C-alpha positions in Angstrom: 35.1 -24.2 -14.6 37.4 -24.5 -11.2 38.0 -22.0 -8.7 39.3 -22.5 -5.5 36.8 -21.1 -3.2 38.9 -17.9 -1.9 38.8 -16.8 -5.9 34.3 -16.9 -5.5 33.1 -13.7 -6.3 29.2 -12.6 -5.2 29.0 -13.1 -10.1 30.0 -16.7 -9.3 27.0 -17.1 -7.1 25.0 -15.1 -8.8 25.5 -17.6 -11.9 25.5 -20.5 -10.0 24.2 -20.5 -5.7 25.9 -24.1 -5.1 29.4 -25.2 -5.7 31.1 -28.3 -4.5 33.9 -29.3 -3.9 36.1 -31.6 -6.0 40.0 -32.8 -5.7 40.1 -32.9 -10.0 40.3 -29.4 -10.8 44.1 -27.6 -11.9 45.9 -28.2 -8.8 43.4 -30.9 -7.5 43.9 -29.7 -3.7 40.9 -30.1 -1.2 40.4 -26.1 -2.2 39.3 -26.9 -6.1 35.5 -25.6 -6.2 32.9 -25.9 -9.2 29.4 -25.0 -10.1 26.4 -27.2 -9.9 24.7 -27.1 -12.7 22.0 -29.7 -14.9 24.6 -31.3 -16.3 27.3 -31.3 -13.0 25.7 -32.6 -10.4 27.3 -33.0 -6.8 28.5 -35.8 -5.3 26.3 -37.6 -2.6 28.0 -35.9 1.0 29.9 -33.7 -1.2 30.7 -30.3 0.9 28.7 -27.5 -0.6 28.9 -23.6 -0.7 25.8 -22.5 -0.7 24.8 -19.0 -1.8 22.5 -16.6 1.2 21.3 -13.8 2.0 22.6 -12.1 5.3 20.0 -9.6 6.6 21.8 -7.6 9.4 20.3 -6.1 12.6 19.6 -2.6 11.2 17.4 -3.8 8.2 20.2 -4.3 5.1 20.7 -7.0 3.1 24.2 -8.8 2.3 25.2 -11.4 -0.2 27.5 -14.0 0.7 28.1 -18.4 1.7 28.5 -20.6 4.1 29.8 -24.0 3.6 27.9 -26.9 4.4 28.6 -30.3 5.4 25.4 -32.0 6.8 22.0 -30.4 8.1 23.6 -31.7 11.6 26.2 -28.4 12.0 25.2 -25.7 12.0 27.6 -23.5 14.3 29.6 -20.6 12.5 32.9 -23.2 13.0 31.0 -25.5 10.1 29.4 -23.3 8.6 31.8 -20.9 8.1 29.6 -17.7 6.9 31.0 -15.1 4.1 29.5 -12.1 3.5 30.0 -9.1 0.9 29.4 -5.5 2.2 31.1 -2.5 0.2 33.3 -4.1 -2.3 34.8 -6.1 1.1 34.7 -10.4 1.7 33.7 -10.7 5.8 34.3 -13.9 7.0 33.5 -14.2 10.3 34.7 -17.8 10.7 39.1 -17.6 11.4 40.1 -20.5 13.0 43.2 -21.0 15.3 44.1 -17.4 14.7 42.3 -14.2 17.4 41.0 -11.3 14.5 40.4 -9.5 17.7 44.3 -9.8 19.2 45.0 -9.4 14.9 43.2 -6.4 14.3 41.2 -8.4 11.8 37.9 -7.9 13.7 38.7 -3.7 14.4 38.5 -3.8 10.3 35.6 -6.1 9.9 33.5 -3.5 12.5 34.1 -0.7 10.8 32.5 -2.4 7.8 29.2 -3.5 10.0 29.5 -1.8 13.1 27.6 -2.8 17.0 24.1 -2.0 15.4 24.3 -4.5 12.6 25.1 -7.3 15.2 23.8 -10.7 14.7 23.1 -11.5 11.5 21.1 -13.6 10.1 21.3 -15.8 7.0 19.0 -18.1 4.8 20.8 -19.7 2.1 18.6 -19.0 -1.3 18.4 -22.5 -2.2 17.0 -25.5 -0.5 20.2 -27.9 0.2 19.0 -31.6 1.5 14.9 -29.9 0.9 15.9 -27.7 3.6 17.1 -23.8 3.7 20.0 -23.4 5.6 19.8 -20.6 8.4 21.5 -19.5 10.7 22.6 -16.3 13.4 26.5 -14.6 13.3 26.5 -12.7 16.6 30.4 -11.4 15.8 33.6 -13.0 15.1 34.8 -16.3 15.5 38.0 -18.4 16.2 39.4 -21.4 18.5 41.9 -20.8 21.0 44.2 -23.0 21.9 42.1 -25.2 24.3 39.8 -26.1 21.4 37.3 -23.4 22.6 35.1 -21.5 19.9 35.3 -17.6 21.3 32.9 -15.2 20.1 34.2 -11.4 19.9 31.8 -8.8 19.7 31.8 -5.3 17.6 31.1 -3.7 21.6 34.7 -5.7 22.4 36.8 -4.4 20.1 35.0 -0.5 18.9 33.1 1.6 21.1 29.3 2.0 20.0 28.8 3.8 17.0 25.1 4.5 15.5 
Protein backbone atom coordinates (compact mmCIF):
# COMPACT_ATOMS: atom_id res chain seq x y z
CA UNK A 1 0.00 0.00 0.00
CA UNK A 2 1.42 3.38 -1.07
CA UNK A 3 -0.18 6.78 -0.49
CA UNK A 4 0.70 10.39 -0.92
CA UNK A 5 1.10 11.89 2.55
CA UNK A 6 -1.72 14.39 1.87
CA UNK A 7 -4.06 11.46 1.18
CA UNK A 8 -3.64 9.92 4.65
CA UNK A 9 -6.88 9.60 6.57
CA UNK A 10 -7.75 8.84 10.17
CA UNK A 11 -8.55 5.23 9.25
CA UNK A 12 -5.07 4.79 7.73
CA UNK A 13 -3.39 5.92 10.92
CA UNK A 14 -5.80 3.93 13.09
CA UNK A 15 -4.65 0.79 11.28
CA UNK A 16 -0.95 1.70 11.02
CA UNK A 17 0.38 4.25 13.55
CA UNK A 18 3.72 4.79 11.75
CA UNK A 19 4.23 5.53 8.06
CA UNK A 20 7.55 6.27 6.42
CA UNK A 21 8.56 8.13 3.30
CA UNK A 22 9.80 6.12 0.35
CA UNK A 23 10.71 7.01 -3.21
CA UNK A 24 9.62 3.62 -4.52
CA UNK A 25 5.91 4.43 -4.71
CA UNK A 26 3.88 4.51 -7.93
CA UNK A 27 4.69 8.18 -8.38
CA UNK A 28 8.26 7.70 -7.17
CA UNK A 29 8.34 11.08 -5.46
CA UNK A 30 9.24 12.34 -2.01
CA UNK A 31 5.58 12.59 -0.90
CA UNK A 32 4.93 8.83 -1.06
CA UNK A 33 4.49 7.05 2.29
CA UNK A 34 4.02 3.41 3.22
CA UNK A 35 2.90 1.93 6.54
CA UNK A 36 5.34 0.25 8.85
CA UNK A 37 4.32 -3.37 9.36
CA UNK A 38 5.89 -6.49 10.83
CA UNK A 39 7.10 -7.42 7.35
CA UNK A 40 8.01 -3.88 6.20
CA UNK A 41 10.22 -1.99 8.61
CA UNK A 42 11.48 1.48 7.98
CA UNK A 43 15.05 2.18 6.90
CA UNK A 44 17.30 3.82 9.49
CA UNK A 45 16.81 7.58 9.64
CA UNK A 46 13.76 7.53 7.35
CA UNK A 47 11.40 10.48 7.88
CA UNK A 48 8.19 9.31 9.53
CA UNK A 49 4.53 10.15 9.97
CA UNK A 50 3.54 9.24 13.55
CA UNK A 51 -0.02 9.00 14.89
CA UNK A 52 -0.67 11.27 17.88
CA UNK A 53 -3.41 12.21 20.27
CA UNK A 54 -3.93 15.96 20.58
CA UNK A 55 -5.45 17.43 23.75
CA UNK A 56 -7.00 20.88 23.53
CA UNK A 57 -6.79 23.33 26.40
CA UNK A 58 -10.53 22.85 27.04
CA UNK A 59 -10.34 19.05 27.33
CA UNK A 60 -11.14 17.74 23.83
CA UNK A 61 -9.08 14.89 22.42
CA UNK A 62 -8.40 14.81 18.68
CA UNK A 63 -6.47 12.43 16.47
CA UNK A 64 -3.77 13.42 14.05
CA UNK A 65 -0.11 13.01 13.27
CA UNK A 66 3.26 14.70 13.26
CA UNK A 67 6.26 14.39 10.99
CA UNK A 68 9.37 12.99 12.62
CA UNK A 69 12.92 13.45 11.37
CA UNK A 70 14.94 13.21 14.59
CA UNK A 71 14.45 13.67 18.31
CA UNK A 72 16.40 16.95 18.03
CA UNK A 73 13.75 18.47 15.73
CA UNK A 74 10.67 19.09 17.84
CA UNK A 75 9.40 22.52 16.78
CA UNK A 76 6.27 23.09 14.71
CA UNK A 77 8.37 23.76 11.61
CA UNK A 78 9.83 20.25 11.72
CA UNK A 79 6.98 18.29 13.32
CA UNK A 80 4.30 20.00 11.16
CA UNK A 81 1.32 18.81 13.25
CA UNK A 82 -1.84 17.77 11.40
CA UNK A 83 -5.07 16.97 13.23
CA UNK A 84 -8.69 16.18 12.48
CA UNK A 85 -11.74 17.82 14.04
CA UNK A 86 -15.34 17.58 12.90
CA UNK A 87 -14.23 15.83 9.71
CA UNK A 88 -11.85 18.67 8.79
CA UNK A 89 -8.08 18.44 8.37
CA UNK A 90 -6.22 21.09 10.35
CA UNK A 91 -2.65 21.83 9.29
CA UNK A 92 -0.88 24.20 11.66
CA UNK A 93 2.35 24.58 9.67
CA UNK A 94 1.96 26.62 6.48
CA UNK A 95 5.52 27.02 5.22
CA UNK A 96 5.96 30.36 3.46
CA UNK A 97 2.22 31.06 3.18
CA UNK A 98 0.93 33.40 5.88
CA UNK A 99 -2.32 31.71 6.98
CA UNK A 100 -3.54 34.87 8.71
CA UNK A 101 -3.23 37.00 5.57
CA UNK A 102 -4.59 34.19 3.37
CA UNK A 103 -7.66 33.70 5.55
CA UNK A 104 -6.86 30.05 6.31
CA UNK A 105 -6.33 30.84 9.99
CA UNK A 106 -9.91 32.13 10.35
CA UNK A 107 -11.27 28.73 9.27
CA UNK A 108 -8.92 26.89 11.65
CA UNK A 109 -9.86 29.08 14.60
CA UNK A 110 -13.57 28.72 13.82
CA UNK A 111 -13.10 24.96 14.26
CA UNK A 112 -10.78 25.33 17.27
CA UNK A 113 -11.61 28.60 19.07
CA UNK A 114 -9.29 30.60 21.31
CA UNK A 115 -9.97 28.62 24.48
CA UNK A 116 -8.79 25.40 22.74
CA UNK A 117 -5.17 26.57 22.58
CA UNK A 118 -2.45 25.67 23.33
CA UNK A 119 -2.96 22.15 22.03
CA UNK A 120 -0.62 19.49 23.36
CA UNK A 121 0.19 16.22 21.66
CA UNK A 122 1.77 12.88 22.46
CA UNK A 123 2.51 10.09 20.02
CA UNK A 124 0.43 6.95 20.38
CA UNK A 125 3.53 4.80 19.86
CA UNK A 126 7.18 5.30 20.81
CA UNK A 127 9.76 6.33 18.24
CA UNK A 128 13.43 5.71 19.02
CA UNK A 129 12.26 4.43 22.44
CA UNK A 130 10.54 7.75 23.27
CA UNK A 131 7.06 9.17 22.94
CA UNK A 132 6.98 12.33 20.82
CA UNK A 133 5.46 15.26 22.67
CA UNK A 134 4.90 18.90 21.92
CA UNK A 135 2.67 21.93 22.10
CA UNK A 136 0.99 23.95 19.38
CA UNK A 137 0.17 27.57 20.21
CA UNK A 138 -1.48 28.54 16.92
CA UNK A 139 -0.79 28.50 13.20
CA UNK A 140 2.79 28.86 12.01
CA UNK A 141 4.57 30.14 8.91
CA UNK A 142 7.99 31.42 7.95
CA UNK A 143 8.30 34.98 6.65
CA UNK A 144 10.56 36.34 3.92
CA UNK A 145 13.30 37.03 6.49
CA UNK A 146 13.30 33.36 7.53
CA UNK A 147 11.61 34.01 10.88
CA UNK A 148 8.99 31.55 12.14
CA UNK A 149 5.77 33.32 13.12
CA UNK A 150 2.80 32.13 15.15
CA UNK A 151 -0.72 33.47 14.66
CA UNK A 152 -3.02 32.88 17.61
CA UNK A 153 -6.80 32.73 17.67
CA UNK A 154 -7.12 35.99 19.58
CA UNK A 155 -5.13 37.76 16.85
CA UNK A 156 -7.51 36.61 14.12
CA UNK A 157 -10.96 36.28 15.69
CA UNK A 158 -12.67 37.81 18.70
CA UNK A 159 -12.60 35.67 21.85
CA UNK A 160 -15.75 33.60 22.33
CA UNK A 161 -16.48 30.88 24.82
